[in-house]
C-alpha positions as CSV (number, residue, x, y, z in Angstrom):
1,M,114.6,82.9,-5.2
2,E,112.4,85.5,-3.5
3,L,112.8,89.0,-5.0
4,W,111.9,92.3,-3.4
5,D,111.0,95.6,-5.1
6,L,113.4,98.3,-3.9
7,L,112.3,101.7,-2.9
8,D,113.9,105.0,-2.1
9,I,113.7,106.9,1.2
10,D,110.5,108.6,0.1
11,R,109.0,105.2,-0.8
12,N,109.2,105.8,-4.5
13,P,109.8,102.6,-6.6
14,L,113.4,102.3,-8.0
15,H,112.2,99.8,-10.6
16,I,114.8,97.3,-9.6
17,T,114.5,94.0,-7.7
18,H,116.8,92.6,-5.0
19,P,117.2,88.9,-3.9
20,R,116.2,88.1,-0.3
21,G,119.0,86.8,2.0
22,R,121.6,88.1,4.3
23,Q,124.2,87.0,1.8
24,Y,122.8,89.7,-0.5
25,P,123.3,93.1,1.2
26,M,120.9,95.7,0.0
27,P,122.3,98.8,-1.8
28,P,122.8,101.8,0.5
29,R,119.8,104.0,1.1
30,T,117.3,101.5,-0.4
31,Y,114.3,100.0,1.3
32,H,111.7,97.2,0.7
33,T,108.2,96.5,2.0
34,V,107.6,94.4,5.1
35,V,104.2,93.8,6.7
36,T,103.0,92.9,10.2
37,V,99.5,91.6,11.0
38,F,98.1,91.8,14.5
39,T,95.3,89.3,14.7
40,V,92.9,89.9,17.6
41,D,90.0,87.6,18.4
42,A,86.5,88.3,19.7
43,Q,87.8,88.1,23.3
44,K,90.4,90.8,22.5
45,R,93.3,88.3,22.6
46,I,96.2,88.6,20.2
47,L,97.6,85.7,18.2
48,L,101.3,84.9,18.6
49,T,103.2,82.2,16.7
50,R,106.5,80.7,17.8
51,R,109.4,80.8,15.3
52,A,110.9,77.5,14.4
53,P,114.2,76.5,16.2
54,T,115.9,76.3,12.8
55,K,115.3,80.0,12.0
56,G,118.5,81.9,11.6
57,M,117.2,84.9,13.5
58,Y,115.3,84.8,16.8
59,P,114.7,81.0,16.9
60,N,112.0,79.9,19.3
61,Y,110.8,83.5,19.9
62,W,107.1,84.4,19.9
63,E,106.0,86.9,17.2
64,F,103.2,88.5,15.3
65,T,102.5,87.5,11.7
66,C,105.3,89.3,9.7
67,G,107.0,89.0,6.4
68,S,108.5,90.7,3.4
69,G,106.5,91.8,0.3
70,I,107.4,90.0,-2.9
71,A,108.2,91.8,-6.1
72,G,105.1,92.8,-7.9
73,E,102.9,92.8,-4.7
74,D,101.3,95.8,-3.1
75,S,101.5,96.0,0.7
76,L,97.9,94.8,1.3
77,T,98.4,91.7,-0.9
78,S,101.6,90.9,1.0
79,A,99.7,91.1,4.3
80,V,96.9,88.8,3.2
81,R,99.5,86.3,1.8
82,E,101.7,86.3,4.9
83,L,98.7,85.9,7.2
84,S,97.5,82.9,5.1
85,E,101.0,81.3,4.9
86,E,102.0,81.7,8.5
87,T,98.6,81.0,10.2
88,G,96.3,79.5,7.6
89,I,93.9,82.4,8.3
90,V,92.4,83.5,5.0
91,V,90.7,86.9,4.8
92,P,89.7,89.2,2.0
93,K,91.8,92.4,1.7
94,E,88.9,94.6,2.8
95,E,88.9,92.9,6.2
96,L,92.4,94.1,7.1
97,I,92.6,97.4,8.9
98,F,95.7,99.6,8.1
99,L,97.3,100.8,11.3
100,G,100.3,102.7,10.0
101,T,103.9,102.6,8.6
102,V,107.2,102.5,10.5
103,R,110.3,103.3,8.5
104,E,113.0,100.9,9.7
105,P,116.7,100.8,8.7
106,S,116.1,98.9,5.4
107,A,112.3,98.6,5.2
108,F,108.9,100.3,5.3
109,M,107.0,98.3,7.8
110,D,103.2,98.4,7.2
111,C,101.1,97.3,10.1
112,Y,97.6,95.8,9.8
113,L,94.9,94.5,12.1
114,C,92.9,91.4,11.5
115,R,89.8,90.9,13.6
116,P,88.2,87.4,13.3
117,E,84.7,87.6,14.7
118,A,85.2,84.2,16.5
119,D,87.0,83.3,19.7
120,G,90.5,82.1,19.1
121,E,89.6,78.5,19.8
122,D,87.2,78.6,16.9
123,V,89.7,80.1,14.5
124,A,91.5,77.4,12.5
125,V,95.2,78.1,12.7
126,T,97.6,76.1,10.5
127,L,101.3,76.5,11.1
128,Q,103.8,77.0,8.3
129,E,106.4,74.2,8.2
130,G,109.9,75.5,8.7
131,E,108.6,78.8,9.9
132,T,106.4,78.4,12.9
133,V,106.0,75.5,15.5
134,D,103.4,76.7,17.9
135,Y,100.7,79.4,18.5
136,K,98.6,80.8,21.3
137,W,96.1,83.5,22.0
138,V,97.1,85.8,24.8
139,S,95.7,89.0,26.4
140,F,97.4,92.3,25.7
141,W,98.6,92.2,29.3
142,E,100.1,88.8,28.9
143,M,101.7,89.8,25.6
144,E,103.3,92.9,27.1
145,T,104.6,90.7,30.0
146,M,106.2,88.5,27.4
147,I,107.8,91.5,25.7
148,H,109.3,92.6,29.1
149,K,110.6,89.1,29.6
150,G,112.3,89.2,26.2
151,E,110.2,86.5,24.7
152,L,109.4,88.5,21.6
153,P,112.2,89.9,19.3
154,P,113.0,93.6,19.8
155,P,111.6,94.5,16.3
156,C,108.3,93.0,17.2
157,A,108.2,94.9,20.4
158,M,109.0,98.2,18.6
159,R,106.3,97.6,16.0
160,Y,103.8,96.9,18.7
161,G,104.8,100.1,20.5
162,F,104.1,102.0,17.3
163,V,100.6,100.8,17.0
164,K,99.6,100.4,20.6
165,Q,97.6,103.6,20.9
166,K,95.6,102.8,17.8
167,L,94.8,99.3,19.3
168,V,93.8,101.0,22.6
169,D,91.5,103.3,20.7
170,L,89.9,100.3,18.9
171,F,89.6,97.9,21.8
172,G,89.5,100.2,24.9
173,E,91.9,100.5,27.8
174,D,90.2,97.7,29.7
175,A,91.6,95.2,27.2
176,W,95.1,95.9,28.8
177,L,94.0,95.1,32.4
178,Q,95.6,92.1,34.1
179,P,93.2,89.1,33.7
180,M,91.7,87.8,36.9
181,S,92.1,84.1,37.7
182,P,88.8,82.1,38.2
183,E,89.5,82.0,41.9
184,A,90.0,85.8,42.1
185,V,86.7,86.3,40.1
186,C,84.8,84.1,42.6
187,A,86.3,86.0,45.5
188,F,85.5,89.3,44.0
189,D,81.9,88.2,43.3
190,L,81.5,87.0,46.8
191,Q,82.9,90.2,48.3
192,T,80.6,92.3,46.1
193,K,77.6,90.3,47.2
194,E,78.5,90.6,50.9
195,E,79.0,94.4,50.5
196,S,75.5,94.8,48.9
197,V,73.8,93.0,51.7
């Protein structure tokens, strides 16, 4: 059984553990640690995984890497473990960039950034059986479109909203522009050449 370390509203340890599961309601005014990892490749595309259809909450939704910290773990250790479990991507702790913390109704949500130096196609992704069934690398514009279509759970959209400005600062506003189709790129190049003649 997975156990969580419980915290008070100021994130001080209460030195008690609590079993995971909706059948075990948390005591009032207690919190636990949850982590989200935003993985962005060399082309400034973000990794999304699809939740298994058997999941009790948000089945078949797309999401970022996310999970609860286990008793005895610090937040960064939890982030490295969740990234490895859900995607097969293994990184040392020092490669994750801390983006900030959101206090949610029953958790402190710590957000991290993982930046593989390779293009997504060259990053080996291994899905976690029973947890995820698919993955894809999408532009920030495509991911925001998916959020507006309701394809990501509201908690994921909220966490993304919290860190968006930090991501913009890191990757530049151009990373949020709508990608041009190959046909549009060719037409643009042709028009540019004609205008320069």
